[in-house]
C-alpha positions in Angstrom: 102.6 98.9 93.9 103.7 102.4 94.8 106.1 102.8 97.7 104.8 104.2 100.9 106.7 106.8 102.9 105.9 105.9 106.5 107.5 109.1 107.7 105.2 111.4 105.7 102.7 113.5 107.6 99.7 111.7 106.1 100.9 108.3 107.2 101.8 109.5 110.6 98.4 111.2 111.1 96.6 108.0 110.2 98.7 105.9 112.5 98.3 108.4 115.3 94.5 108.3 115.0 94.3 104.5 114.8 96.9 104.2 117.7 94.5 105.9 120.1 92.6 103.4 122.2 89.0 103.0 121.0 89.2 105.0 117.8 89.2 102.0 115.5 86.3 100.6 117.6 84.3 103.7 117.1 85.1 104.2 113.5 84.0 100.6 112.8 80.9 100.7 114.9 79.7 103.9 113.3 80.0 102.3 109.8 76.5 100.9 110.6 75.1 104.5 110.6 74.3 107.2 113.2 74.2 106.1 116.8 73.2 107.9 120.0 75.8 108.1 122.8 73.8 105.7 124.9 73.7 103.1 122.0 77.5 103.3 121.7 78.0 103.3 125.5 75.8 100.2 126.0 77.9 98.0 123.6 79.7 95.2 125.4 83.4 95.5 125.9 83.4 99.2 125.0 85.0 102.2 126.7 83.6 103.9 129.7 81.5 107.0 129.3 84.3 109.4 130.1 86.7 107.9 127.6 83.9 107.5 125.0 83.1 111.2 125.3 86.7 112.2 124.9 87.3 109.9 121.9 84.1 111.2 120.1 85.3 114.8 120.6 88.7 113.9 119.2 87.2 112.2 116.2 84.8 115.2 115.7 87.8 117.6 115.9 89.5 115.6 113.1 86.4 115.8 110.9 85.8 112.0 111.1 82.6 112.2 113.1 79.8 114.7 113.1 77.7 115.3 116.3 74.1 116.0 115.7 71.8 117.4 118.4 68.0 116.8 118.2 66.6 119.5 120.5 63.7 117.1 121.5 62.3 117.0 124.1 64.1 114.9 125.1 67.4 116.2 123.7 69.1 113.5 121.8 72.7 113.5 120.6 73.9 111.2 117.9 77.2 110.7 116.1 77.7 109.8 112.5 80.7 109.4 110.3 81.7 112.0 107.7 82.9 111.0 104.3 86.4 110.8 105.7 85.2 108.6 108.5 83.4 106.2 106.2 86.6 105.8 104.2 87.9 103.9 107.2 85.8 100.9 106.0 88.3 100.2 103.3 91.2 100.5 105.7 89.6 98.2 108.2 89.0 95.6 105.6 92.7 95.7 104.7 93.7 95.4 108.3 91.5 92.4 108.8 93.0 90.7 105.7 96.5 91.5 107.0 95.6 90.1 110.4 94.3 86.9 108.9 97.7 86.5 107.1 99.5 87.1 110.4 97.3 84.6 112.4 98.6 81.1 112.3 96.2 78.4 111.3 94.9 76.3 114.1 96.8 73.2 114.7 95.0 70.0 113.9 94.1 68.0 116.9 95.6 64.5 117.2 93.3 61.7 118.1 94.5 59.3 120.7 
């Protein structure tokens, strides 16, 4: 396995993006396909509208998400992952695998 330089710019950029609250949530949710702001906002346990808007703008600025406007009426705005954003699917699968390895197995219950 090749060694990883955790101090290189590429590694630091990826960690910075994933370290921002809600970014992994959004990158994972949008793997399903394009969603309107209201569809994302209505998900349980998600960010508030102000934070959601800010995170989507940040992900768009990093070319991970593209914002599409349907002039309607009514006007509808949707968000979709770019090719770079869809690549997060592989990263998230690796994170889940690592998390499973870190999570201790449940202890067996003793019967009395």
